[in-house]
C-alpha positions in Angstrom: 0.0 0.0 0.0 1.2 3.5 -0.7 1.8 5.3 2.6 0.4 8.8 2.9 2.8 11.6 3.7 3.9 11.7 7.4 5.6 14.5 9.3 8.9 14.1 11.2 7.2 12.5 14.2 5.3 10.0 12.0 1.9 11.7 12.1 -0.1 12.0 9.0 0.4 15.3 7.1 -3.3 15.3 6.3 -5.8 13.7 8.7 -8.1 13.0 5.7 -5.7 10.4 4.5 -6.5 8.1 7.4 -8.2 4.7 7.0 -8.0 1.7 9.3 -5.7 0.1 6.8 -3.4 3.2 6.9 -3.4 3.2 10.7 -2.4 -0.4 10.8 0.2 0.0 8.1 1.8 3.0 9.9 2.1 1.0 13.1 3.6 -1.9 11.2 6.1 0.4 9.4 7.1 1.7 12.8 7.5 -1.8 14.2 4.7 -1.2 16.6 2.3 -4.1 17.4 -1.4 -3.2 17.7 -3.4 -5.9 19.3 -7.2 -5.8 19.4 -7.2 -3.9 22.8 -4.9 -1.2 21.5 -6.7 -0.9 18.2 -10.0 -0.5 20.1 -8.5 2.4 22.0 -7.3 4.0 18.8 -10.8 3.8 17.4 -12.2 5.2 20.7 -9.8 8.1 20.5 -11.2 8.9 17.0 -14.7 8.7 18.4 -13.8 11.1 21.2 -12.2 13.5 18.6 -15.3 13.4 16.4 -17.5 14.1 19.4 -15.4 16.8 21.2 -13.2 18.1 18.4 -10.0 17.6 20.3 -7.5 15.0 21.4 -8.2 14.1 25.0 -5.6 14.3 27.8 -4.9 10.8 29.1 -7.0 11.4 32.3 -10.1 12.2 30.3 -9.4 9.5 27.8 -9.0 6.8 30.5 -12.3 7.9 32.0 -13.9 7.9 28.5 -12.7 4.3 28.1 -13.9 3.4 31.6 -10.4 2.2 32.4 -7.9 3.0 35.2 -5.3 5.5 33.8 -2.4 3.3 34.9 -3.9 0.3 33.1 -3.8 2.3 29.9 -0.2 3.2 30.5 0.7 -0.4 31.3 -0.9 -1.6 28.1 1.0 0.8 25.9 4.3 0.8 28.0 4.7 4.4 27.0 2.8 7.7 27.0 -0.3 6.2 25.4 -1.7 9.2 23.7 1.2 9.6 21.2 0.8 6.1 19.5 -3.0 6.3 20.0 -3.3 9.6 18.1 -0.6 8.8 15.6 -2.1 5.5 14.4 -5.6 7.0 14.7 -4.7 9.7 12.2 -5.4 12.4 14.8 -3.5 15.6 15.5 -0.5 15.4 17.8 -1.5 15.7 21.5 -0.5 18.9 23.2 0.7 19.4 26.7 1.2 16.6 29.1 0.4 13.3 27.6 
């Protein structure tokens, strides 16, 4: 598949280029494994973005998922909002993520 243009951090240059296939291909290109749980969170972040027009901070997002914040961190082994927004084709999170 042809990969859409990405910025220096690996985010899509144009959000409109995102499809589920693109999101998964981006993760694969980065050597990042997305299991069903992680992919579900990526899709929930897109849902949140469509509903509220912004990328949620992790506290709000964990609440939105009905999960403990540290469980989300443990699943991703990193600041979760970066890979979630990147592979979800969303804008880069700002502030503390």
